[in-house]
C-alpha positions as CSV (number, residue, x, y, z in Angstrom):
1,M,85.5,211.9,166.8
2,K,87.0,215.0,165.1
3,L,90.4,215.8,163.7
4,I,92.7,218.6,164.8
5,Y,95.2,218.1,162.0
6,A,95.5,216.0,158.9
7,Y,98.0,215.8,156.0
8,S,96.8,213.9,152.9
9,Q,98.6,213.2,149.7
10,E,95.1,212.6,148.1
11,L,94.2,216.2,148.8
12,K,97.5,217.4,147.4
13,D,97.1,215.4,144.2
14,P,95.8,217.8,141.5
15,T,94.9,215.0,139.2
16,L,92.7,213.2,141.7
17,E,89.0,214.0,141.5
18,F,86.7,213.1,144.4
19,P,83.0,212.2,143.8
20,Q,82.1,215.0,146.2
21,E,82.4,218.4,144.5
22,D,82.8,220.2,147.8
23,I,86.0,218.3,148.5
24,N,87.3,219.2,145.1
25,L,86.6,222.9,145.7
26,F,88.3,222.8,149.0
27,K,91.4,220.8,147.9
28,E,92.4,223.3,145.3
29,I,93.8,225.4,148.1
30,Y,96.7,222.9,148.2
31,K,97.9,224.3,144.9
32,I,99.0,227.4,146.6
33,D,99.2,226.3,150.3
34,G,101.2,223.0,150.3
35,D,100.0,222.1,153.8
36,G,96.4,223.2,153.5
37,W,94.8,221.7,156.6
38,L,92.7,224.6,157.8
39,V,90.6,225.4,160.9
40,D,88.6,228.6,161.0
41,R,89.2,230.4,164.3
42,T,86.1,232.6,163.7
43,G,83.7,229.6,163.8
44,L,81.9,230.9,160.7
45,I,83.3,228.3,158.3
46,T,83.3,224.5,158.3
47,F,85.5,222.4,156.0
48,P,84.7,219.1,154.3
49,F,86.4,217.0,157.0
50,S,85.3,217.2,160.7
51,E,87.9,219.5,162.2
52,T,87.7,221.0,165.6
53,L,89.3,224.1,167.2
54,Q,91.1,223.7,170.5
55,D,90.3,226.3,173.1
56,K,94.0,227.3,173.4
57,H,94.0,228.4,169.8
58,A,90.8,230.5,169.9
59,M,90.9,234.0,168.4
60,P,92.0,236.6,171.0
61,E,89.2,238.8,172.2
62,C,91.2,241.9,173.2
63,I,93.8,243.5,170.9
64,E,96.1,246.1,172.5
65,P,99.1,247.6,170.6
66,V,102.4,246.2,171.7
67,S,105.9,246.3,170.2
68,F,107.6,243.2,169.0
69,A,110.4,243.6,171.5
70,D,107.9,243.9,174.4
71,A,106.1,240.8,173.2
72,C,109.4,238.9,173.1
73,L,110.4,239.9,176.6
74,F,106.9,239.3,178.0
75,H,106.8,235.7,176.7
76,A,110.5,235.1,177.6
77,N,109.7,236.0,181.2
78,E,106.7,233.8,181.2
79,I,108.9,230.9,180.2
80,L,111.4,231.6,182.9
81,D,108.6,232.0,185.5
82,L,107.6,228.4,184.9
83,N,110.5,227.4,187.2
84,Q,111.0,224.1,185.4
85,P,113.4,222.8,182.7
86,V,112.9,224.6,179.4
87,Y,114.1,223.5,176.0
88,I,114.4,225.9,173.0
89,M,114.5,224.4,169.5
90,W,117.1,226.5,167.8
91,S,117.3,226.0,164.1
92,G,119.6,229.0,163.5
93,G,116.9,230.8,161.6
94,I,115.3,234.2,162.4
95,D,112.4,233.0,164.5
96,S,114.3,230.7,166.8
97,T,117.2,233.0,167.1
98,A,114.8,235.8,168.3
99,I,113.6,233.4,171.0
100,V,117.2,232.9,172.3
101,V,117.8,236.7,172.2
102,S,114.5,237.2,174.1
103,L,115.8,235.0,176.9
104,L,119.2,236.7,177.0
105,K,117.6,240.1,177.1
106,T,115.7,239.3,180.3
107,G,119.0,239.5,182.2
108,R,117.8,236.6,184.4
109,S,119.5,233.3,185.2
110,L,119.2,230.8,182.3
111,D,120.4,227.7,184.2
112,Q,117.0,226.0,183.5
113,V,117.3,226.5,179.7
114,T,118.7,224.0,177.3
115,I,119.2,224.7,173.6
116,I,118.2,221.9,171.2
117,L,120.3,222.2,168.0
118,N,122.1,220.2,165.3
119,Y,124.8,220.8,162.7
120,D,122.4,222.7,160.4
121,S,121.6,225.1,163.2
122,V,125.2,226.0,163.8
123,K,125.8,226.2,160.0
124,E,122.9,228.7,159.5
125,Y,124.2,231.2,162.1
126,K,127.8,230.3,163.2
127,N,128.6,233.6,164.8
128,F,125.6,233.6,167.0
129,Y,126.3,230.1,168.1
130,A,129.9,230.9,168.9
131,K,129.2,234.1,170.8
132,Y,125.8,233.5,172.5
133,I,125.1,229.8,172.8
134,R,128.3,227.8,173.1
135,G,129.4,227.8,176.8
136,K,126.4,229.9,177.7
137,F,123.6,227.3,177.6
138,K,123.3,223.6,178.1
139,I,123.0,221.9,174.7
140,L,121.0,218.9,173.6
141,P,121.5,217.4,170.1
142,S,118.3,217.4,168.2
143,E,118.6,213.7,167.4
144,Q,118.6,212.8,171.1
145,A,115.9,215.3,171.9
146,T,113.5,214.0,169.3
147,L,114.1,210.4,170.5
148,L,113.1,211.5,174.0
149,L,110.1,213.4,172.8
150,T,109.0,210.3,170.8
151,F,108.6,208.4,174.1
152,S,107.6,211.5,176.3
153,K,110.8,211.1,178.4
154,L,112.0,214.7,178.1
155,D,111.4,216.6,181.4
156,G,110.1,220.1,181.1
157,I,108.6,222.1,178.2
158,V,110.0,222.5,174.7
159,F,109.4,225.8,172.9
160,S,109.6,226.0,169.1
161,G,109.7,228.9,166.6
162,E,106.4,227.8,165.1
163,G,103.9,230.7,164.7
164,G,106.7,233.1,163.6
165,D,105.6,232.8,160.0
166,Q,101.9,233.2,160.7
167,I,102.2,236.4,162.6
168,M,104.0,237.8,159.5
169,G,101.8,236.5,156.7
170,N,104.2,233.8,155.6
171,P,104.4,231.4,153.8
172,L,101.8,232.7,151.3
173,A,103.6,236.0,151.2
174,T,106.7,234.2,150.1
175,V,104.8,232.5,147.3
176,I,103.7,236.0,146.1
177,Y,107.2,237.4,146.3
178,R,108.6,234.6,144.2
179,T,105.9,234.3,141.5
180,M,103.8,237.4,141.2
181,P,104.5,241.0,139.9
182,T,106.4,243.4,142.1
183,R,104.3,245.1,144.8
184,F,101.5,242.6,144.4
185,L,101.0,242.4,148.1
186,E,100.1,246.1,148.2
187,R,97.3,245.7,145.7
188,P,93.7,245.9,147.1
189,F,92.1,242.7,148.2
190,N,89.3,242.1,145.7
191,L,88.1,239.3,143.5
192,D,90.2,240.3,140.5
193,N,93.5,240.2,142.4
194,L,92.6,237.0,144.2
195,R,91.7,235.5,140.7
196,E,95.1,236.6,139.3
197,L,97.0,235.0,142.2
198,F,94.9,231.8,142.4
199,S,94.6,231.2,138.6
200,F,98.4,231.6,138.3
201,K,98.6,228.5,140.5
202,G,96.0,226.6,138.4
203,I,93.0,227.0,140.7
204,S,89.7,226.8,138.9
205,E,87.3,229.8,138.5
206,K,84.6,228.1,140.6
207,S,87.0,227.4,143.4
208,I,88.3,231.0,143.2
209,R,84.8,232.4,143.6
210,C,84.1,230.0,146.4
211,W,87.3,230.8,148.3
212,F,86.6,234.5,147.8
213,D,83.3,234.2,149.5
214,I,84.9,232.1,152.3
215,Y,87.4,234.9,152.9
216,I,84.7,237.6,152.7
217,T,82.6,235.8,155.3
218,T,85.5,235.3,157.8
219,I,87.2,238.7,157.5
220,T,84.1,240.3,159.2
221,R,85.7,238.9,162.4
222,S,89.2,239.9,161.7
223,P,90.9,242.1,164.4
224,R,92.8,243.7,161.5
225,P,91.2,245.5,158.5
226,I,91.7,243.3,155.4
227,K,92.5,246.1,152.8
228,N,95.2,244.6,150.6
229,M,96.6,241.3,149.4
230,Y,99.2,241.3,152.3
231,D,96.3,241.6,154.8
232,L,94.6,238.6,153.1
233,V,97.6,236.3,153.2
234,W,98.2,237.4,156.8
235,W,94.5,236.5,157.5
236,H,94.9,233.1,155.8
237,G,97.8,232.3,158.2
238,F,96.5,234.1,161.3
239,N,93.0,232.6,161.2
240,F,93.1,229.4,159.2
241,K,96.6,228.1,159.8
242,W,97.1,229.1,163.4
243,Q,96.1,225.8,165.1
244,Q,98.0,223.8,162.5
245,R,101.3,225.3,163.3
246,G,100.8,224.7,167.0
247,L,100.1,221.0,166.4
248,V,102.3,219.9,163.5
249,I,105.1,218.6,165.7
250,Y,102.7,216.2,167.4
251,L,102.6,214.2,164.2
252,R,106.1,213.1,165.2
253,I,106.2,213.0,169.0
254,H,104.3,211.4,171.9
255,K,101.0,213.0,172.7
256,D,102.0,213.6,176.3
257,A,105.2,215.5,175.4
258,K,105.0,219.2,176.1
259,V,105.9,221.3,173.1
260,E,104.6,224.9,172.7
261,P,105.0,227.4,169.8
262,F,106.7,230.5,171.2
263,Y,105.0,232.9,168.8
264,C,101.4,231.8,169.4
265,G,101.2,233.7,172.7
266,K,98.6,236.5,173.1
267,K,101.1,239.4,173.0
268,F,102.5,238.2,169.6
269,Q,98.9,238.0,168.3
270,E,98.3,241.5,169.4
271,W,101.5,242.7,167.8
272,S,100.6,240.9,164.6
273,C,97.2,242.6,164.4
274,T,98.7,246.1,164.3
275,N,102.0,245.4,162.6
276,E,102.6,247.2,159.3
277,P,105.6,245.4,157.7
278,N,107.9,246.7,155.1
279,L,106.5,245.0,151.9
280,E,109.2,246.1,149.6
281,N,110.7,242.7,149.0
282,F,111.3,239.2,150.4
283,S,114.1,240.4,152.6
284,T,112.3,243.2,154.3
285,L,109.2,241.3,155.4
286,K,110.8,240.1,158.6
287,S,112.7,243.4,159.3
288,E,111.2,243.7,162.8
289,Q,112.5,240.3,163.9
290,K,115.9,240.8,162.3
291,K,116.2,244.3,163.9
292,F,115.4,242.8,167.3
293,I,118.2,240.4,166.8
294,A,120.7,242.8,165.3
295,D,120.0,245.4,168.0
296,F,121.2,242.9,170.5
297,T,124.1,241.4,168.6
298,G,125.3,244.4,166.7
299,D,125.3,242.3,163.5
300,T,124.2,244.8,160.9
301,D,125.1,242.4,158.0
302,Y,122.5,240.0,159.4
303,F,119.9,242.7,159.5
304,V,120.6,243.7,155.9
305,N,121.2,240.3,154.2
306,K,119.6,237.5,156.3
307,L,116.8,235.8,154.3
308,K,114.0,233.6,155.6
309,H,114.2,230.0,154.5
310,P,112.7,226.7,155.9
311,S,114.4,225.5,159.0
312,S,112.9,222.1,159.8
313,T,115.7,219.6,160.2
314,L,115.4,219.7,164.0
315,Y,112.6,217.2,164.0
316,Y,111.8,216.1,160.5
317,G,113.9,213.0,160.8
318,I,111.1,211.3,162.8
319,K,108.5,209.4,160.9
320,S,105.4,211.5,160.6
321,A,101.8,210.5,161.2
322,S,99.2,211.8,158.7
323,A,96.6,212.9,161.2
324,L,95.7,213.7,164.8
325,D,92.3,213.4,166.4
326,E,91.1,215.6,169.2
327,N,92.6,213.3,171.8
328,F,96.0,213.5,170.1
329,N,95.8,210.0,168.8
330,K,97.9,209.5,165.6
331,F,96.9,208.0,162.3
332,F,99.7,206.9,160.1
333,D,97.3,206.0,157.3
334,C,94.4,208.2,157.9
335,P,91.0,207.1,156.6
336,L,90.1,210.7,155.7
337,M,86.7,209.9,154.3
338,N,85.7,208.5,157.7
339,F,85.8,212.1,158.8
340,Y,83.8,213.6,155.9
341,N,81.3,216.2,156.9
342,P,78.8,216.7,154.0
343,N,77.1,219.6,155.8
344,N,80.1,222.0,155.4
345,S,80.5,225.5,154.1
346,F,81.7,224.4,150.6
347,S,78.6,222.1,150.0
348,K,76.4,225.0,151.2
349,W,78.1,227.3,148.8
350,L,77.5,224.9,145.9
351,I,73.8,224.8,146.7
352,T,73.6,228.6,146.8
353,N,75.7,229.0,143.6
354,H,74.5,226.1,141.5
């Protein structure tokens, strides 16, 4: 049996040393990536615990340039073409607001669509709620929705804003904006710059060199050239964190519930592979998404001043499991070492670099 997702406090604890050196090298990534369960979509790297990649999260084979707006409309029409009840998890943040705008821009009937929200959602973007949601959509309080999802009693498919950060290089880009020198994301990707970033977070030299080689191995399969540090953090999310974001909600809901991340569709992946974001500062990173919203609403203040911040209260009130196996069975106290794979890329690296 293999895992598709696991969250372990043991791996996050920087003071805890495992007897296995390969695990210690791997777990240092948690110092910079707080939820560091990774799965390599290229198939070139294996991690110390037996993870597996789902077919639906495989790397796309064909990359064709597409605009963000066209990707939004394509996937919004796909959703409406399902001809079944659709639920949108609206947090009030940038990613989930762009989903609602996408549906509105289709010009089609939205009778099948229900918006899941709570007080925090409305508080984050009051004007949008008042003008475009209230009285326009059916509404389901998030507390009720999560209870139904827990028992798989919500008809239809739920779409979340997950994946919106991964197509942009977040959350590691946010870490860099907040802690590293100005314009660090525009520096070349090389060992020296990776060392500066990782060592600032307390990652050891041996782990830095190991992770550099891991990245070098996998970027040979990247659909986007990895030239600078932004490209690297984009690759970390696009490759290693992609499956994780599509599955994280299943730690809290029934395995038969139907929840899909809106931004994990193929068109968004194609857009992400060719997108050149404005890296000037934290506010400009998601300019494309904010422009898409502001072009529809006319809210120029939103475009200029809206900042990205975590929007997780829609479902985080539910008790979370710590792991999922490939059959979506939950573990609330995961015996992680039962899934230890000693023949992984980190142990092989140690043999080569002893």
